[in-house]
C-alpha positions, 0 to 999 in steps of 0.5 A, spaced: 484 220 450 483 226 446 487 228 440 494 230 441 496 238 440 503 238 440 503 246 439 499 247 445 502 248 452 500 251 459 504 254 465 503 249 471 502 252 478 500 259 474 501 265 479 501 264 486 499 256 488 497 254 495 501 248 494 506 245 489 501 238 489 496 242 485 501 241 479 499 233 479 492 234 478 493 239 473 498 235 469 493 229 469 488 234 466 492 237 461 494 230 458 487 228 458 486 234 454 491 233 449 495 239 451 502 238 448 507 241 453 507 243 460 511 249 462 514 250 469 516 257 471 521 258 477 520 262 483 524 262 490 518 260 494 515 253 493 516 253 485 523 250 485 524 248 478 528 241 479 523 238 484 517 240 480 520 237 474 522 231 477 515 230 480 512 232 473 516 227 469 514 221 474 506 223 473 506 224 466 507 219 460 507 224 453 507 231 455 513 235 454 516 238 460 519 245 459 523 249 465 521 257 463 525 259 466 530 257 471 537 261 471 543 258 469 547 262 475 543 259 481 546 252 480 553 250 478 553 248 471 555 241 472 549 240 477 544 243 472 547 239 466 546 233 471 539 235 472 537 236 465 540 229 463 536 226 469 530 229 467 531 227 459 532 220 461 527 220 466 522 222 461 524 218 455 526 225 452 520 229 453 524 234 457 527 241 455 532 245 459 529 252 459 533 258 461 532 266 462 535 272 464 531 273 470 528 279 474 534 284 475 531 288 481 530 281 484 537 279 483 540 285 485 537 285 492 539 277 493 546 279 491 546 275 484 550 278 478 545 280 472 545 275 467 548 277 460 546 274 453 554 272 452 553 268 459 547 264 456 550 263 449 556 260 453 552 256 458 548 253 452 555 251 448 557 248 455 551 244 456 551 241 449 558 239 450 557 236 456 551 232 454 555 229 448 560 226 453 566 231 453 570 233 458 572 240 458 578 242 461 580 249 463 573 253 461 574 260 461 568 264 458 562 268 460 559 263 465 566 263 469 572 259 470 572 252 471 578 247 471 574 241 469 567 240 467 565 233 466 559 228 466 560 221 463 564 220 457 559 215 455 553 220 454 551 222 447 544 226 449 540 230 445 537 234 450 533 240 447 534 247 450 529 253 451 530 260 452 525 265 454 527 271 450 524 278 450 529 283 447 532 283 440 539 280 443 536 275 446 531 273 441 537 273 436 541 268 441 535 263 441 535 263 433 542 261 433 543 257 439 537 254 442 531 249 440 525 253 443 524 260 444 519 262 449 516 269 448 512 274 453 505 275 454 501 281 452 505 282 445 501 285 440 500 282 433 506 286 430 511 285 436 509 277 435 511 277 428 517 282 429 520 277 434 518 271 430 522 274 424 528 276 428 529 269 431 528 265 424 533 270 421 538 269 426 537 261 425 538 262 418 544 266 419 547 261 424 546 256 418 541 253 422 534 250 419 529 256 421 523 251 421 527 247 427 527 253 432 520 253 435 517 260 437 512 259 442 507 265 443 505 266 450 498 268 450 494 270 456 487 265 455 482 267 459 475 265 457 468 269 460 467 262 463 472 264 469 469 268 475 470 275 474 475 276 480 479 271 477 479 274 470 481 281 473 487 278 477 489 274 470 488 280 466 489 286 469 493 284 475 498 280 471 499 285 466 500 290 472 505 286 475 509 285 469 509 293 468 511 293 476 517 288 474 519 291 467 515 296 464 520 300 461 522 293 457 515 291 455 512 298 453 519 299 449 518 292 445 510 293 444 512 301 442 507 303 447 506 310 450 511 311 455 507 316 458 502 311 460 507 307 464 509 313 468 502 315 470 501 308 472 507 308 476 505 315 479 498 312 481 498 312 489 495 305 489 500 302 485 505 306 488 503 303 495 502 296 493 506 291 498 507 286 493 506 283 486 499 286 484 496 279 481 498 276 488 496 282 493 491 286 490 483 286 492 478 286 486 476 293 488 483 295 487 484 291 480 478 295 478 481 301 479 488 299 476 484 297 470 482 304 469 489 306 468 491 301 462 489 303 455 484 298 452 489 296 447 494 294 452 489 289 454 487 287 447 493 282 446 489 276 449 484 270 448 477 272 451 470 271 450 467 265 449 470 258 449 470 258 441 472 265 441 478 264 445 480 257 441 480 261 434 484 267 438 489 262 440 489 259 433 490 266 430 497 266 433 499 260 429 497 264 423 501 270 425 507 266 425 508 263 431 510 255 431 506 254 438 502 257 443 502 257 451 495 258 453 497 263 459 494 264 466 489 259 466 489 252 469 487 245 465 480 245 468 479 252 465 482 251 459 478 245 457 472 248 454 477 252 449 481 246 448 475 242 446 473 248 441 480 248 438 480 247 431 485 242 429 491 245 425 491 243 418 
């Protein structure tokens, strides 16, 4: 077994896998490499978070399992609280329930109400009370009105909560009410440092120890040992997909030029794309899209040799992150990078 790196994580089933069973082999390799955490993102296809979490818990022994993220409003709070407690006990405390705001256009299309910061804070408080065995009578808050919420009065569980945060309100919420805060991919160095400061300051203002709130940098890690078509999809394709979904927020957060985003959206090929760019674009299309993206927009990632990537990942910690998700790569693809990773002093 390799050295254990609790400060390193990866997303299992990154992108659009053909089968969720791919996760089983990924987790085995991740544990062999000593990667500390596996993050599960939820998509409404073959990536339903509760099912994947249970399978991950059953086939692993020491890796932390984090949903990053599910949404609090797609299940009844009692169902979610029970799911988290089941996972907590199944894994011997290796589970963290992670939620996020979701993608507004998708929610609107599906008839799901948009998620607010107040709802996520209310939800976190309700979860912690239920996990401590409390019976909640007549809850009337941002997440809704419930006559009774109750799991088991004998419960006394310390289950970690994670929040995928982007804007300043979510970041501050993570600092005051959550155990882990997971940032977004393609954040510049300055954005990373600003986000870490926002989280830690909010924790301190809430009377918490800022050191007990883990801020995870989500850092695209794509070494040059990966074939070029896959590299294009994991870099250009992934950033372009984010720009499709919530480009205004990403550009505003990084303080990039909005005129570049407008030109990207106006491009005929981008406008005619029938789905997420990283899922449907061909290599020639990705090569064209690459010409629309400034070099500095693609710079916030680990590229080059395995040693180069390892040092770039390590630098995220030097910039202030507590931990790093090596995003967009499978454990097989991360193996040479983890082997070259310098142990954190």
